[in-house]
C-alpha positions in Angstrom: 32.6 -51.8 -12.6 31.2 -55.3 -11.6 31.7 -56.7 -8.1 34.2 -59.2 -9.5 36.4 -56.4 -11.0 35.9 -54.3 -7.9 37.1 -57.1 -5.7 40.3 -57.5 -7.7 41.3 -54.0 -6.9 40.7 -54.1 -3.2 43.1 -54.9 -0.4 42.9 -58.2 1.4 41.3 -56.7 4.6 38.4 -55.2 2.7 37.9 -58.4 0.7 37.8 -60.3 4.0 35.1 -58.0 5.4 33.0 -58.1 2.3 33.1 -61.9 2.0 32.5 -62.6 5.7 29.7 -60.1 6.0 27.9 -61.6 3.0 28.3 -65.1 4.4 27.0 -64.1 7.9 24.0 -62.4 6.5 23.1 -65.2 4.1 23.7 -68.2 6.3 20.1 -68.9 7.3 18.9 -68.7 10.9 22.4 -69.5 11.9 23.5 -66.1 10.6 21.2 -64.4 13.1 22.4 -66.0 16.4 23.2 -62.7 18.0 19.9 -61.2 17.0 18.1 -64.3 18.2 19.8 -63.9 21.6 18.7 -60.2 21.7 15.1 -61.2 20.8 14.9 -63.7 23.6 16.2 -61.1 26.1 13.7 -58.5 25.0 10.8 -60.8 25.0 11.5 -62.4 28.4 9.9 -61.5 31.7 6.9 -59.6 30.1 3.6 -59.1 32.0 1.9 -61.2 29.3 2.7 -64.4 27.5 4.8 -63.6 24.4 5.1 -66.5 21.9 8.6 -67.2 20.5 9.3 -64.9 17.5 10.6 -66.9 14.6 13.5 -65.2 12.7 13.7 -65.8 8.9 15.7 -68.7 7.5 17.9 -67.5 4.6 19.9 -69.9 2.4 23.7 -69.4 2.2 24.1 -67.9 -1.3 24.3 -64.3 -2.5 23.5 -62.3 -5.6 25.0 -58.8 -6.3 22.8 -56.4 -8.3 25.8 -55.2 -10.3 26.0 -58.7 -11.8 22.6 -58.1 -13.3 23.5 -54.8 -14.9 22.9 -52.3 -12.1 24.9 -49.1 -12.3 25.3 -47.0 -9.1 25.8 -43.5 -10.6 22.4 -42.0 -9.8 21.6 -41.6 -13.4 20.9 -45.1 -14.8 17.5 -46.6 -14.0 18.1 -49.9 -12.2 14.5 -51.2 -11.9 15.1 -54.2 -14.2 18.4 -55.0 -12.5 16.8 -55.2 -9.1 14.0 -57.4 -10.5 16.4 -59.7 -12.2 18.6 -60.1 -9.1 15.4 -60.9 -7.0 14.2 -63.3 -9.7 17.5 -65.2 -9.9 17.8 -65.4 -6.1 14.2 -66.6 -5.7 14.6 -69.2 -8.5 17.8 -70.5 -6.8 15.8 -71.1 -3.6 16.6 -67.9 -1.8 19.7 -66.1 -0.4 21.0 -62.6 -0.1 20.6 -59.9 -2.7 23.4 -57.4 -2.1 23.2 -53.7 -2.9 26.8 -52.5 -2.7 27.9 -48.9 -2.1 26.6 -46.5 -4.7 23.7 -44.3 -5.7 21.1 -46.6 -7.1 18.2 -45.0 -9.0 15.2 -47.3 -9.4 11.4 -47.7 -9.5 9.6 -49.9 -7.0 11.3 -53.1 -5.7 9.2 -56.1 -4.9 10.6 -58.5 -2.3 10.5 -62.3 -2.4 10.3 -65.1 0.1 13.5 -66.6 1.4 15.6 -63.5 0.5 17.7 -61.1 2.6 17.7 -57.7 0.8 21.0 -56.3 2.1 21.6 -52.6 1.5 25.3 -52.0 2.3 26.8 -49.1 4.2 27.4 -46.4 1.6 24.5 -47.6 -0.6 21.6 -45.1 -1.3 18.6 -46.4 -3.1 17.0 -43.3 -4.7 13.5 -44.1 -5.8 12.3 -42.5 -9.0 10.7 -39.1 -9.0 8.7 -40.1 -12.1 5.3 -41.1 -10.7 4.6 -43.0 -13.9 7.1 -45.6 -12.6 4.7 -46.5 -9.8 1.8 -48.7 -11.0 -1.5 -49.1 -9.3 -1.6 -52.6 -7.8 -4.0 -54.5 -5.6 -2.7 -55.2 -2.0 -4.1 -58.1 0.0 -5.4 -55.8 2.8 -5.8 -52.3 1.5 -7.4 -52.7 -1.9 -5.9 -50.8 -4.8 -2.8 -48.8 -3.8 0.1 -47.1 -5.5 3.0 -49.6 -5.5 5.4 -48.8 -2.7 9.0 -48.1 -3.4 9.8 -51.3 -1.4 7.1 -53.8 -0.8 6.2 -57.5 -0.3 2.9 -59.3 -0.1 2.2 -62.8 1.3 5.8 -63.6 1.9 7.7 -65.7 4.5 11.3 -65.7 5.7 12.4 -62.3 4.5 15.0 -59.8 5.8 15.9 -56.3 5.0 19.3 -55.5 6.4 22.4 -53.3 6.2 23.2 -49.7 7.0 22.2 -48.2 3.7 19.6 -45.6 2.9 16.3 -45.8 1.1 15.1 -42.4 -0.1 11.5 -42.3 -1.2 11.6 -38.9 -2.9 8.5 -38.0 -0.9 8.8 -34.3 -1.6 7.5 -34.9 -5.1 4.3 -36.5 -3.7 3.4 -34.8 -0.4 1.0 -31.8 0.0 2.3 -29.1 2.3 0.2 -27.2 4.8 1.2 -23.5 5.0 0.8 -23.5 8.8 3.5 -26.2 9.1 6.4 -24.4 7.3 8.2 -21.1 7.5 7.2 -18.2 5.2 10.4 -18.7 3.1 9.8 -22.4 2.7 6.2 -21.8 1.6 7.4 -19.3 -0.9 9.8 -21.8 -2.4 7.1 -24.5 -2.7 4.8 -22.2 -4.5 7.6 -21.0 -6.7 8.4 -24.6 -7.7 5.1 -25.1 -9.4 2.2 -27.2 -8.4 -1.2 -26.0 -7.2 -2.3 -24.0 -4.2 -5.8 -24.7 -2.7 -8.5 -22.2 -3.1 -8.3 -21.2 0.5 -4.5 -20.7 0.2 -3.7 -23.2 3.0 -2.3 -26.2 1.1 0.2 -26.6 -1.6 -0.1 -29.6 -3.9 2.9 -30.8 -6.0 0.6 -31.5 -9.0 -2.9 -30.7 -10.2 -3.6 -34.4 -10.2 -2.8 -34.5 -6.5 -5.0 -31.5 -5.8 -8.0 -33.0 -7.7 -7.5 -36.6 -6.6 -9.7 -36.6 -3.5 -12.7 -35.3 -5.4 -12.0 -37.7 -8.3 -12.2 -40.7 -5.9 -15.4 -39.4 -4.3 -17.0 -39.2 -7.7 -15.6 -42.6 -8.7 -17.1 -44.4 -5.7 -20.4 -42.6 -6.2 -20.8 -43.8 -9.8 -19.1 -47.2 -9.7 -19.3 -50.3 -7.5 -16.0 -51.2 -5.8 -16.2 -54.7 -7.2 -16.2 -53.3 -10.7 -13.1 -51.1 -10.3 -9.8 -51.9 -11.9 -6.3 -50.5 -11.4 -6.8 -48.2 -14.4 -9.7 -46.5 -12.7 -7.3 -45.2 -10.0 -4.6 -43.9 -12.2 -5.9 -40.3 -12.3 -5.7 -40.2 -8.5 -2.3 -41.7 -8.2 -0.6 -38.5 -7.1 -3.2 -38.0 -4.5 -3.1 -41.6 -3.1 0.7 -41.5 -2.5 2.6 -44.7 -1.7 3.9 -45.9 1.6 7.7 -46.0 1.4 8.1 -49.6 2.8 5.1 -51.8 3.0 4.7 -55.4 4.0 1.3 -57.1 4.0 0.6 -60.6 5.4 4.2 -61.6 5.8 5.7 -63.8 8.4 9.2 -64.4 9.9 10.5 -60.9 9.1 13.7 -59.2 10.1 14.3 -55.5 9.4 17.7 -54.3 10.6 19.9 -51.3 10.3 18.4 -49.5 7.3 17.5 -45.8 7.1 14.2 -44.7 5.6 14.0 -41.1 4.6 11.8 -38.7 2.6 8.8 -40.9 2.5 5.7 -40.1 0.3 3.5 -41.0 3.2 4.0 -43.5 6.1 7.7 -44.6 6.2 7.3 -48.3 7.4 4.0 -50.2 7.5 3.9 -53.9 8.4 0.3 -54.9 8.0 -1.2 -58.2 9.2 2.2 -59.6 9.6 3.5 -62.1 12.2 6.8 -62.7 13.8 8.5 -59.4 13.0 11.8 -58.1 14.4 12.7 -54.4 13.7 16.0 -53.3 15.1 18.5 -50.4 14.7 16.3 -48.8 12.1 16.3 -45.0 11.5 13.4 -43.1 10.1 13.9 -39.5 9.1 10.8 -37.6 7.7 10.7 -33.8 7.6 8.6 -32.3 10.4 6.3 -30.8 7.8 5.7 -34.1 6.0 2.0 -34.6 5.7 0.9 -38.0 7.0 4.6 -38.8 7.4 4.3 -41.4 10.1 7.5 -43.1 11.2 6.8 -46.8 12.0 3.2 -48.0 12.0 2.5 -51.5 13.2 -0.9 -52.5 11.9 -3.0 -55.5 12.8 0.1 -57.6 13.4 1.2 -60.1 16.0 4.4 -61.1 17.7 6.4 -57.9 16.9 9.6 -56.7 18.5 10.9 -53.2 17.8 14.1 -52.0 19.6 17.0 -49.6 19.4 15.5 -47.5 16.6 15.3 -43.8 16.1 12.4 -41.9 14.5 11.9 -38.3 13.4 8.5 -37.9 11.7 6.0 -35.4 10.3 3.1 -37.3 12.0 3.0 -40.1 14.6 6.4 -41.5 15.6 5.8 -45.2 16.6 2.1 -46.0 16.1 -0.2 -49.0 16.7 -3.1 -49.4 14.3 -5.7 -52.2 14.0 -8.5 -53.1 11.7 -11.1 -55.8 12.1 -10.6 -59.3 10.8 -13.0 -62.2 10.6 -11.6 -63.9 13.7 -13.1 -61.4 16.1 -9.9 -61.6 18.2 -7.6 -58.6 18.8 -6.0 -57.9 15.4 -2.9 -56.4 17.0 -1.3 -58.4 19.9 2.0 -59.3 21.5 4.0 -56.1 20.7 7.2 -55.1 22.4 8.9 -51.8 21.9 12.1 -51.0 23.8 15.1 -48.7 23.8 13.8 -46.4 21.1 14.2 -42.6 20.6 11.6 -40.4 18.9 12.4 -36.8 18.1 9.9 -34.6 16.3 6.5 -36.4 15.8 2.9 -36.0 16.7 3.4 -38.6 19.4 6.3 -40.6 20.7 4.3 -43.8 21.3 0.8 -43.8 19.8 -2.2 -46.0 19.8 -4.9 -45.3 17.1 -6.8 -43.6 15.8 -8.2 -46.7 14.1 -8.6 -49.2 16.9 -11.6 -51.1 15.6 -9.7 -54.3 15.3 -8.7 -54.3 19.0 -5.3 -54.3 20.6 -3.9 -56.1 23.6 -0.7 -57.1 25.3 1.7 -54.3 24.4 4.9 -53.5 26.3 6.8 -50.2 25.8 9.9 -49.5 27.9 13.1 -47.5 28.1 12.2 -45.0 25.4 13.1 -41.3 25.0 10.8 -38.7 23.4 12.4 -35.3 22.7 10.3 -32.5 21.3 7.3 -34.6 20.2 3.9 -32.9 20.1 2.6 -35.5 22.6 4.5 -38.1 24.6 2.2 -41.1 25.1 -0.8 -40.6 22.9 -3.8 -43.0 23.0 -6.5 -41.8 20.5 -9.7 -43.1 18.9 -13.3 -41.9 18.3 -16.8 -43.2 17.9 -17.0 -45.3 14.8 -13.3 -46.2 14.9 -13.2 -48.0 18.2 -12.6 -51.5 19.6 -11.2 -52.9 22.8 -7.6 -51.7 23.7 -6.4 -53.3 26.9 -3.4 -54.7 28.7 -1.0 -51.9 27.8 2.2 -51.7 29.8 4.5 -48.6 29.6 7.5 -48.0 31.8 10.7 -46.0 32.0 9.8 -43.3 29.5 11.9 -40.1 29.5 10.6 -37.0 27.9 11.7 -33.4 27.3 10.1 -30.3 25.7 6.8 -32.0 24.8 4.6 -29.5 22.9 1.2 -30.5 24.3 0.5 -33.4 26.7 3.0 -35.8 28.3 0.2 -38.4 28.5 -3.0 -38.2 26.5 -6.1 -40.4 26.4 -8.7 -39.1 23.9 -11.7 -40.7 22.4 -12.5 -37.5 20.5 -9.9 -37.8 17.7 -9.7 -34.6 15.8 -12.6 -33.3 17.9 -15.1 -35.7 16.4 -18.2 -35.9 18.7 -16.9 -33.4 21.2 -19.7 -31.8 23.1 -22.3 -34.4 22.2 -24.1 -36.3 24.9 -24.0 -40.0 25.5 -24.5 -42.2 22.4 -25.5 -45.8 22.2 -22.7 -48.3 22.8 -21.9 -50.5 19.8 -19.1 -52.6 18.4 -17.3 -49.5 17.2 -17.3 -47.7 20.5 -13.7 -47.2 21.6 -12.8 -48.9 24.9 -9.5 -48.0 26.6 -8.9 -50.2 29.7 -6.2 -51.8 31.8 -3.3 -49.4 31.1 -0.3 -49.7 33.4 2.1 -46.7 33.2 5.1 -46.6 35.5 8.2 -44.5 35.8 7.4 -41.6 33.5 9.7 -38.6 33.7 8.9 -35.4 31.8 10.5 -32.0 31.9 8.5 -29.5 30.0 5.0 -29.9 28.5 1.9 -27.8 28.1 -0.2 -30.2 30.1 0.9 -33.1 32.3 -1.9 -35.6 31.8 -5.3 -35.5 30.0 -7.9 -38.2 30.1 -10.9 -37.5 27.8 -13.3 -40.4 27.7 -16.8 -40.7 26.3 -19.8 -40.3 28.6 -21.1 -43.7 27.5 -17.7 -45.3 27.7 -15.2 -43.8 30.2 -11.5 -44.5 30.0 -11.1 -47.0 32.8 -8.6 -49.0 34.9 -5.5 -46.8 34.3 -2.6 -47.0 36.8 0.1 -44.4 36.8 2.9 -44.9 39.3 6.4 -43.7 40.3 6.4 -40.7 38.0 7.4 -37.0 37.9 5.9 -34.7 35.3 6.6 -30.9 35.0 4.3 -29.0 32.8 2.5 -25.7 32.4 -0.7 -27.2 33.7 -1.5 -30.3 35.7 -3.7 -33.4 35.5 -7.2 -33.3 33.9 -9.8 -36.1 33.6 -13.3 -36.2 32.2 -15.4 -39.3 31.9 -12.9 -41.6 33.5 -13.2 -44.5 36.0 -10.9 -46.5 38.2 -7.9 -44.3 37.8 -5.0 -44.8 40.3 -2.0 -42.6 40.8 0.6 -43.9 43.2 3.8 -42.0 44.1 3.1 -39.5 41.2 4.4 -35.9 41.3 2.6 -33.4 39.1 4.4 -30.0 39.0 2.3 -27.4 37.1 3.6 -23.9 36.6 0.1 -22.5 37.1 -3.4 -23.6 38.0 -4.7 -26.5 39.9 -2.7 -29.7 40.2 -5.7 -31.9 39.6 -8.9 -31.0 37.7 -11.4 -33.8 38.0 -14.7 -33.8 36.0 -17.3 -36.6 35.8 -14.8 -39.1 37.1 -15.4 -42.1 39.4 -13.1 -44.0 41.7 -9.9 -42.0 41.3 -7.2 -42.7 43.9 -4.2 -40.5 44.6 -1.8 -42.4 46.9 1.4 -40.7 48.0 0.8 -37.6 45.9 2.8 -34.4 46.2 1.5 -30.9 47.1 4.3 -28.3 46.6 4.7 -25.1 48.5 2.6 -22.3 47.2 -0.2 -24.5 45.8 -3.5 -22.6 45.6 -5.9 -25.5 44.8 -4.7 -29.1 45.0 -7.8 -30.6 43.5 -10.8 -29.1 41.8 -13.8 -31.5 41.4 -16.7 -30.9 39.1 -19.5 -32.8 37.3 -22.5 -34.6 38.8 -21.0 -38.0 38.0 -17.9 -37.4 40.1 -17.7 -39.8 43.1 -15.4 -42.1 44.9 -12.3 -39.8 44.8 -9.7 -40.8 47.4 -6.6 -38.9 48.5 -4.3 -41.1 50.6 -1.0 -40.5 52.4 -0.7 -37.1 50.8 0.2 -34.0 52.8 -2.1 -31.2 51.7 -1.0 -28.6 54.3 0.8 -26.5 51.6 -2.4 -26.0 49.7 -4.6 -22.9 50.4 -7.5 -25.0 49.3 -7.0 -28.8 49.4 -10.2 -29.6 47.6 -12.5 -27.2 45.7 -16.0 -28.4 45.0 -18.1 -27.5 42.0 -21.8 -26.8 42.6 -23.0 -30.2 41.4 -20.6 -32.3 43.4 -21.5 -34.0 46.7 -19.2 -33.2 49.6 -18.7 -36.9 50.3 -17.4 -37.4 46.7 -13.8 -36.9 48.0 -12.3 -38.6 51.0 -8.9 -37.9 52.6 -6.9 -40.5 54.6 
């Protein structure tokens, strides 16, 4: 039934809702006044200068995909109908492409400038399970990639709105690690077909996926990158896997209301974009989804993300940056507020690729429930850059699997145990982090700071926080760390373990009854430790010194 025939059978109230909602979403910047007001509120009174974020301007006209032959029964392929609707809207000068309620089977959808892609409540876009529907294309920033189910390159003034669902059919693409699923789930995966790795640890949905990594290695060994074409990558398509929703080099972007689920890889990936607002978005990837990041903001500037919810198989909300020719921070002016992250490798994450640099990031009023790590800042030698001016406040966590707060420049253990290395442009630098009002009930470890011997994590302030965990605070290769009015409540062990750390201050700390050792200090580089305005009478041993630590390394006032 076409939209015209459908409307003739609807009562007046429903007709009024459909018509007014279409008008409000297609009326240019004037249709986004409420969102504009929210954006101004969220970007006011920041600890850094935030440029005004420009919302998209969308002309007041609409195009319904049903009028271009789309059928929402879950059986008919609608790739051509989506393309025709987009083409017609773009040719008219822009407007809103409406996806009404229905189950819309389709291949990849390419967005256009000046268009609001509106996925209505009740609409489910089910992307094709046939991988042949996803061509290899060249992206502006990532080279040859598998076409994402929803994507746009070099666009301006675009919106993706509505309360509908985009299902990426990721289960047909993703490998599964045996260690991440139950025995019964593993049995079902193996039974369904595909290939199990020689060591029995990974299930691949196809042989092409299982062989893809080695194919690419051989390809790059035998051919120059400049000589490669899209056809050269087709045998590795199943291994490469598409990002569910990818934007590259786009500006004036609004993403509002949609649900992204079952992604082949990362769910949402704005890369080198500018002036982006993401609001009321929901991401739902299975906990076992390999590389199933929720929302990755990559090398972008002037981005606001708020009131969104993420469940992911990898990092929840993650910042990434890669170098550009300017030499300036590739990721800058980012605000994240009022978000919830359930299962994920980290609630708010920086890295691991930080070589493009990051600065001026604000994260506030967020909840992390059951994530592997709460605040996760990670990089490694060869992937680093300067990450600074990070402001995190009012974070509430519960049942964190590992650390509530983690700084690590040994991502995946790379370089652990090695001595100092020469500092170069790819040495990770974490500095000027301001963390306030962090409350966590339940974690394996409260705080861990793991810097490099040649480049300590430095200038980190944690204040007004309470963290309950199995073990307490640990630092190694850190400098200029300040904790003020911070309560660390470990179930066992020392409250503070300090190793090769300089200029650490604890002001208004807390030493609970029954404490054995308040602080253990070790490492010949440890010096300038100050404990201020902290009653240590409850500790059997206030400070325990390692054999290579000078007794004047710690002062108490």
